[in-house]
N, C-alpha and C positions, 0 to 999 in steps of 0.2 A: 454514447451517454446522453442521447437526446432527451430521454425521459427525465433524468435528474437535472439536466441543464435547463430545461424549460421550466421545471417545477421549482427548483431551488437555486438556479443560477441567473435568473432574470434574462434568460436567453443566451447567456455566455457560459463558459465552463463553470460548473457548479462550485468548484473550489476557488474561483476568482470573484465570488460574490462576497463583498465585505460584510454584509449582514450575517452571514453564516458563522462569522468569527466573533460577533459582538456580545458584550456582556448583557445587553438588553434581551437578546435571543435566549441566552443561557438562563436568565431570570424568568422569562416567559414560559420556558419548558421545565423549569425547576431542575436544571441539569446537575446541580451540586448533589442533590439527594440521589439521583439516578447513578451518577458516576461514583459516589462514595460506596454504594452497595455493590456496584459492578466490580470495582477494583479491590474491595475488601474480600471478594470471592473470586478473584481473577482466575485462579488455578482451575476452577470448575468449568471455565469456558472450554478447556481442552478435552473435557470428558462429558460435555453437555449431551443430552439425549434429544434425538430428533424422531418424533413419532414413536418413542419408546426404544429407539436404537441408539447405542452409543456412537458418537461421532468418530470413535477410533475403529469402529467395525462397519463403516459405511460401504467400503469398496465393492464387495461382491453383491451386496443387497441393492445397490444402485443400478446394477446391471440386470436385475430381474425385471421382466416385462411390466408387471402391474405394481408390485411393491416398490420397485425402483422409481416409478413415476410419482407415486404417493410420497415417498421419502424426499425426492427432489423438490416437489411442490411445497412440502412442509418446511424444508430447509431454507428455500428461497424466501418463503413467507416470513420466517424468523429473521433472516439476515437483513431484509429490506423493510421490516415493520416500521410503520409510523403511528401505530396506535398509542393512545394516551396511557394505557395500562401495560406498556411493554415490560418484559421481564429483564431486569438489569443483570441478574446472575447468568442468564443465557446470552447476555450481550445482544439482545434484540435491537435491530436498527443499526448495527455496527458493521460498516463495510467501507471499502476505500478504492483508490485508483492509483495506478502507477503514474508517476510524473517525472519529467526530466529535471535535471538540475536547475535549468533556467527558471522554470515555474516555481520550484521550491525556494529559490532565492527571492523571487518577488513576494511570495507568501510571507517569508520571514521578515523581509524589509518593510512591507507595507500593510499586511493584513492580520497577521497573528496577534491575538490579544496578549497582553502581559498579565502575570509574570510568565517568563519563558524558562523552562528547566530542561536539564539533560539528565536522563535517568536510564536505569537498566532496561534492556530488551527482555521482556518476559518470555517471548518465544524461545530465545536462546536458553534461558534459564530452565524452562519447562522441557525443552528437547534434550539438552546435554549438560545441564547444571553449570553453565558458564555465564558469568555476569560481565556484560560488556555494555557500557553506556553509549548507546547509539540512537536512542529514541528522544526526540525533541517534542515536548508537550507544552501547551500554552493555554492561557485563559483559566477557566474554572478547574479544568483537569489538573493543572499544575498545583493549585491549592489543595486539591484532594490528595494527590500523590505525595506531596511533601509531608503529609501526616502518616504515611505508611512506610516505615523504615526499610522494608525489604526491597523497595524499588529505588532507593536513593544511594548513589555511590558514596562510599566512605572516604573521608580525608580529601574531598575535593569540593569545589564550589558547586552548589546545586543550581542556583539561578544564574542565568547567563544573559548577556545583552544581545541585541539583534546582530551586531557585527560578528560576535563570537559564534552565534548560531549558524550564520551563513558560512563561516569558515569551516565549522564542523561538517556541515552538509557537503561542502566541496571535498573535504578530506575523505569522508565516507564514500562518496561517489567514485572518486579516483581509486579507492581501494576495491571497488567492484560491488559495493552494497547498493541495492535498488531503493530509490526513494519512493514512498507512497504516502498519500494524504488520506485522512480518515474522517468520515462521519462517525461521531461517537456520543450519542446516536444521531441519526439523520433528523434535522438538518444542521446540527451543530458540529463544527469542525474544530478540533483541538489537538491534532497530532500530525507530525511528519515522521514516519519511521524509516530507518535505513537498515534493511534486512537482506537476508539471503534465502533462496530456495534450496533445500526444502525446509529450512528451519522456521521460516515465517508461517504462522498458522493460517493466515489468509491466503498466501500463495499456494500452500499445500492443498487447501480446499479447492482452489481454482485449477491447479495443474494436475492433481490426482483425480478429482471428481467432477471438474468443470462446474463447480458451484460458484456463483458470482459474488464471492466474498471480496475479491479484488478484481477490478476491471483493468483491461489494457489501457495504455496511455492514449491521449488524443493525437499521438504522433506515431510514425513508423520510420524505421531506419531506411535510408537510401544509400546504395553502394555505387560509387563511381568506378567502374571497371578499369578505366584508363589509369587511375591513380593507384589501384591496388597492386602491391608488389609481392603478394603471396606469402607474407611473413606468418600469417595465421595466428597472430597474437590476439586478434579479436575473438577467435573461436574460444579461446580459454576464458575470456571475460563474460561470454554469454551464458546465462544460467538457464536459458530456455531452449537450448540446442537449436537456435534459429539460424546459426551461421555454420557453414560447413566448408572445409577446405577441399578443393579438387586438384589432386596432384598433376593430372594430365594437363590442366590449364594453368597451374601455378597461380590460381586465384581462389577467392572464396565466393560462395553464393549465399543468398539470403532465402530462408524459408519464411515468407511473409505471414503465413498462417500461424507460425509459432512466435513471431516477433511481438513483444509487449511494448515496444517503443520507449524503453527506459533510457536509452542513450548511453548506457555505461560502456558499451563496446568502443565508443569514440575515443576514450582515454588510451586504448591500446594501439590505436592507429597513428603512426608517425607521419603518414603521407596525406592525411586529410581526405581519405577515400570514403569515409562514413559521415553522414549528416542526417539529422532528423527533419522530416517534413510533416506537415499536418496530415492526419490519416485520410481526410476527405480528398486530398490531392492525389492519392494513389488509387488508380482504377480498381474497383472491385472490393475495396476495404473500407469504404464509407459506412459508418455504423457498426463495424465489426469490432466490438469491444470485449 
């Protein structure tokens, strides 16, 4: 994530830069207008067209030698757009990064702008018509979403305090949901989502088409083979098939190319065999996001 960390993170992780959460930044970029139009038309994001092709029919076309390269270039251009005339209906400039629970806690405790709200996950609703309140939004986006009834849980408090937000993130993480933080649009940050693959729209674009709608975390999982007892519970928790059980060894192994560094698997290990380390500390995976 060097590009975004240098450009929008003041040399640190881009999502740890306090300015990216500020009301001043939101006013400077007129975020309220952009987000209102985006969220009033949110359902269209799932059927947006890329170079004339529906995002639902990208699969085989992305594999074509010439057309595939053009589509990929156009898609990445939209996802990472920083233009002043970005199209909010297509959600231009809207991308995120997987983060571990520890970073999510710091964001909610220290960086997220108020008000903070808990609302329905639109990815779940669009994929299988299930309404589950697992998205935590903050700042200007909260004010926008509060005016759109289909996103707000009925018969429960919409606005929550920081302590409640942290507790919710912990509960979601232990349940196996992956935390991710989002530019919406870059450089403004206003959401931590707790979602699953393949329901998450961003994770689907990444895992199915390798489009950088969601980046891997700044971390990678490390396995202590001496502590692993071969229970294989962590295999069930990993949504990226990065952990595999080897019966002959009665141990698990990690496929580091597939690991997103979410850290969710740690909740399944009762022996402390799994821990997160900074990605740059693992040989060969520096810069692999």
